[in-house]
N, C-alpha and C positions, 0 to 999 in steps of 0.2 A: 540238829535237824536230822530226822531219820532218813535213811536211804530207802529206795524202793526195793522190794524183794528180789533176791538174786535168782531169777528164773531165766536168765539169758542163755541162749544156746550158741552164741558166737558174737562177733563184732556187731555193735548195735548202732543203728541210725534212728534218731528221733525226728519225726516229721511233725511240725507244729501246724495244725490246720487240716481239717478233713473235708475241705471243699474239693472241687474237681482237680485242682492242682495238687493238693496233698494226697488224695487217693491215687492219682496217676503216678506221682513220684514214689509213693509207697509200693505200688505194683512193680515199677521198674526196679526199685532197690531190692525188693524181695527176690525178683528174678536174677539179680546180680549177686545173690548169696548172703545178703545182710539179714540180721535179726532186726525187724522193724517194729517200732512203737509209734503209733499216731495219737496225738493229743488234740482235742478240740473243745472249746468252751461251750459250744452249742450242744443241744440234746439230740441232734440229728446230723447226718453227714450230707454233703452235697453243696453247702453254701447256698448260693442263689439259684441252684438247680434243684427244685423241690416240687412235689405234687401233694395234693390233699383232696379230700372228698367235698364236693359241693352238690347238693341235691341227690346224693347217692352215687354220683359219678366222680371218679378220681381223675383230676385234671392238673395240669401244670399251673403253679402260681408264681413261678419264676421264669427262667429261660424256657422257651417252648420249642426251640429249633436251633440248629447250628449250620454254619456254612458247609455245603456239600463239596464245593470245589477245592477247599483246603482239606487235606486228607486226615489230619490227626484225630479229629473227633469221630468220624465214621469208622476209621480203623480201630480205634479203641473200643467203640461199641460192638463192632463185629468180633473183636478179640475176646470179649467176654460173653459172646454167644447171642447178642441181640440183633434183631433184624431191622434194617433201616427202612423207613417209609418217607414219602415226600408229600408236600402239600397237594391236596386235590385242586386247590384254587389259590393263586397268589396274585391277586389283582387289587392292589390298594388304591385308595383315592386320597385327595387332599381336600379337607374341608376349609375352604377359604372364599372370601368375597361372596358369602351367602349361599354357597352351593357345595355339594360333594362333586369334585371335579376329577377327571382322570389324571393319573400321575404320568406326566410325559417321560419319555426315555431320558435317562440322566446318569451321571456319575456322581453318586451321593448328593443328588439334587441339582448338580450343574447340568444344564440342558444340553442334549446332544442331537435333538431333532427340532428344528425351528417350526416345521409344520405342526407337529404334535403339540408343541408349546403354545403356538397361536390358537389352535383348536381347543385347548384345555380351558382357556379363559382364566388361568391362574394369575397372569400378570395384567396390569393396566396397559393401555396403548403406549404410554410413556416408558413403562418398564420393558415392554416388548421391543420398542425402538432401540432402547439401550442395548439389549442383547444383540440385536442385528448389527450393531457397530463393533462387536467383538472381533470379527475378522480383520479389522483395520489396525488392531493392536499388534505390535511386533513381539518377538520372543522376549521373555523375561526370566532371568535366572536370579534366584534369591540366595545370596551368600549366607544369610542367617535365616533361621526359622521364621515363619509367618503364620498367622492364624488362617484357618480355612475361610472365615468370613471376610477378612481383609483382602485376601487374594481374589475371592469371588466378587466382592464389591468393586475392585479395581477393573476386573475384566468384563463383568456382566452387569454390574450395578447392584445397589443394595436391595432392590426388590426381589431379585433372585435369591439372595441370602435369606431375606426375611420370610419368604413364602415357600421356598423349595428346599434350600439347604438346611435351614433350622429344624424343620420337622423330621428330616431324615437323620441328622446328627443327634437330635433329641431322642430318637428312638434307640440309637445304638449306644450313645455315650451319656445320655441324660444331661448333655452339656449345652453350652452356648457357642455358636459358630465362630463368633469373633474372639473367643478365648481358646479354642481348641487348635492344637498344632496341626498344620497341614502335613508336615513331615511324618508325624505319627499316625494321623487318621486317614489322609488321602494322598499318599506320596505320588500316585499316578497323576494327579492334577498338576503337581509341580513339574513332573516330567513333560507333560503336554505343554504347559506354559513355556517351558524352556525352549520348545521347538517352534512356538508361534501360536496361531489361532487354535483354540480347543475345538471350536465348531468345525473348522476345516479339517481337523483330524478325526472328527466324529465317525466318519464312514469306516475308518480303520479300527475303531473300537468294537470288539465283538458284541453282537446282540443275541447270538445263538451259541449254545455250547453243547458238548456231548452229554453233560450231566446237569441235572436240576441245580438251581442255586442253593436251595435249602434242603436239609434233611431233618427228620425227627424220628421218634420211636412210637409205635402203637402202644397206647397206654400212658404216653408222656415221657418227656426227656428226664423226668425225675427217676425213671427206672434205671438210668445209667449209674448214678452214684449208689442207688440201692443195690444194684447188682455187683458193682465194684466192691462195696463194703462187704457183702456176703462172701465174695470170692477171696478177698484179702483175709478175712477171718478163717475161712476154710483152709487157707494156705499157711496158717500159723502166725499171721500178723495180728498183733494186739492193737485194738483201736479203743481208746478211752474217750468217750463222749462226756460232756458235762464237766470237763477238766480244764481249768484255766491255767495257762502258763504265765507266771508273774515275773520271772527273772531268768536271765541267761548269763553265764560267766564261763571263762576258760578255766580248765584244770590242767594239771601236768600231762594227763593222758587223754584229753578231749574236752568235754563240756559238762556243765551241771545246769540243769533247769529246775527252777523252783515252781512247784504246782501247789494246788490247794489254797486254803484260806490263810490270811495273815496269822490267825490264831493257831492254825494247825498245818503248817507248811510241810511239804514233802520234797525231797531232792531226788531228781531223776538224773542218772548219769548216762552219757552217750559218747561214742567215739566220733560220730559225725552228727550234724544237725542240718535239717532243711526247714527253712521258714516259708510256709505256704499260706501266710496270713496277709490280710490287707496292709496297706502302707502304714497306717498309724500304729497298730500293734507291733508290726515288724520293727518300726522305728524305735518303739519303747524297748523292745527286747535287745536291740543292737546298741543301745546307749553306751554300754561298757565294752562290748566286744568289737564293734566297728563304728565308732562315733561319727565319722564322716558320712557313712551310709545312713546312719540314724538321722542326721540332720537333714539330709536330702529327702528321706522318706516322710518325715514328719511334716514337710512342706507340701506334700501332695494333697490337694483338696479332693473332696468327694461330694457326690450328689446323692440325695435320698429320693426314693420313689415308692409309690404304692401301686399294687395291682389289685383291681376290683373285679372279681369274677361274679357273673350274674347267670342264673338259670331262669329261663323264660319258658312259658308254655308256647308250643308251636302255634296254637290258635291266637295267641296274643302278640306274636312277633311281627305281624304285618308284612312289610316289604323287605325285611332285613335280608331274606334269602336271595334277593336280586341285586344286592349292593356290593358284590365282590367279597373280598376277604377282610375288609375293614378300611379304616381311614386314619390319616395323620392330621394333626392340627398345628398350624404355625403359631408360635407364641404371640404374634401380632394380633391374632384373633381374640386374645384375652379370654379364653375359655379355661375351665378348670382341668379338663382332661387334655392330654397331649396325643392320645391315640386310642383307637378302639380296634380290637381284633375279633372278627366273627369266627370263633374257633370251630363252630359247627360247619361252617362253609370251607374253612381252610384245611381241616383235617377230617378225613373219612372216619377215623376211629372215634373222634369226638361226636360226630353226628350219629354214628351207630350206637355209641354208648348211651346217648340221651334219648334215642328213638323209642326205647322200651317204655319210657314214661312220658312220651310226647314232649320232650324238653329240648330246648336249644341253649347251648352254653356259649357265652362270649365274655370278653374281658375288656376293661379299660385300664389305662395307666395314667398316673398323675405324678408330677414332680420333675423338675429340672434343677440343675445347679443354680443356686441363688434364689430358689423358690421354696425354701424350707417352710415358709408360712402356709403354703398350699396344703402341706401335710399336717399342720397344727390344728387338726380337727379330729373328732372321733369317727369311728367307723361308719356310723349312721350318716354323718354329714358327707363323707366321701362317696358313699353309695348314692345318696340323694343328688350330689353334684354330677355323678356319672350318669344317672338316669335323666337328669335335666338336659345335659349336653347331648345325650343320645336322642332324646325327643326332639331337640332343636335341629339336630343334623338330619334325622331320618323320619321324623314324624311319628315314631313308635313310642307309645306311652304306657307300655306294659308294666304291670307290677310283678316283680320277680318272685319266683317260688322259693328261692334260696339265694344267699349272697355270701361272699367271703372276701375279706380284706387282708392282703398280705403286704406288710410294710418292710421295705429293704432300706433300713437306716444306714446311710453312708456306704451303700452297696456298689456305687459306680465311681471308680477313680477317674479324675479329670486329667486328660492328656493336654495340659496347658502348653503354650508355646515354649519350646525348649525341652519338651518331655524326653525325647530320645537322648539328648545330651545329659539330662538328669539321670536317666537309667544307666547310661554308660558310666557315670561317676559312681553310682551305687554299686554297680558290679565290680568296678575297679577296686573300690574299698573292700567289698566282701571277699574278693579274690586274695586279698592280703591276709585273710584268716584261713589257714588250712582247715579243711573239713567242714566248711560252712558254705551253704548255697541258699539262694532265694528263688521263689517262683510265684506265679499267680497273675491275676488280671492287672496288677499295677504296672507291669513291665512292657509287654510286647503286643498287647491287644486284649480287648475285653470279651471277645467271643470264645465259645468253648474250644474250638480248634487251637486258637492262639494260646489259651491257658494250658491246654494239654501239651502243646509244643514247649512252653516254658518249663513245664514239669519234667518233660523228657530231658531238656537241657540241664536242669538242676541235678537230676539223678546221674546224668553222664558226668557232671563235674565231680560228684562224690566218687563215682567209679565203682568197680567191683569190690566185693568184700575181700580183704586180705586174710591170710591165715593168721589165727590168733598168735600173738607173739612177735608179729612183724609190723605192728601198727606204728605209724609215725605221728608226731604231734600235728 
């Protein structure tokens, strides 16, 4: 098996994966003095942070925003010279019980304002009565992990889970509330329950902050990995896209990675390795190097989603401009879409970009864990399903000028009950292998700041580049 060309300038780290985690880790490692090589099987960098052109306007077809109150994402964007912007409008609704209803103040769907909840009409009289009994429940400490849905069912009743918690968790994790870990997804809820009534503590939960909740980039979040990639290459980092890593093994002085096809393999040597790939490929690569970690990672389930972007003529869009920034759809409504985002209303830059041609751009999302059949349809059917649900929700029956369907197969790791304990076991096993680190959305959070944070931690584990000749195994 031929080795890669000897063009190295110093101790080398190979980063597998050019999503946000891999690019961030590569940036940190280059700054720490390493010769860095990034490998990714896709033809583009950024993973699920990507943008493309629809009706002549370049828009996000993956993640469109990041949490602003957690600093890692915005700090990274500013660090590569990008200017942060914030939503012009962030007023989502819930499409349930036959109407688009205001989303009451909540903690990931758990109600914090009884008056708003009652006025919204999201719950039935029986469901609202069940919520009103929550203050009579005493403190509850969970010795073991519990699902978000089971915890909410117990304190607030299943109607809150079905109509409020499910759509919010579906938007973040593409998961099911009664399978998602409370410790991993909403640890604050466990802390409140341990003290007693969540509703009685609601007044102490902040509703206003010094900073906006979300941040974005004019031109799209996809600019972040594009800019990172350009900066890395300018700094001497080699990034090979369209390169699949098929194997990983230890060598006396580090690691060997097998790339290329089975018929024409290539062996790439590294002193250190960072796996910034999803759970399944990471598990496959770790099979011989860290088998205990591999077993844990291959057990992580994922969800697939599709994002449908629609460009409508302003004259055909009817009342969409007065319906806030979009809406969420509870699974109990049995609709095809799980959410709609009115991008033209949410982001000034999207509205301005479409204005030249009198266009409004919006998007829907489809697919949750366990709903793979929803996505077993061609693009035309997903567009038709999106338009039908939009018409039923808003009354707008416009024919789009252009459409785009982006499928994210297995793009959302599921944080099942016991997720944090699983991650601890993975990291304990990986730490037994000197020179190896892992990062990405599988571990500490699926949002951009959490992914960036995990990459910083992985790069810190690798540490600064040593002087050649002082390397340890």
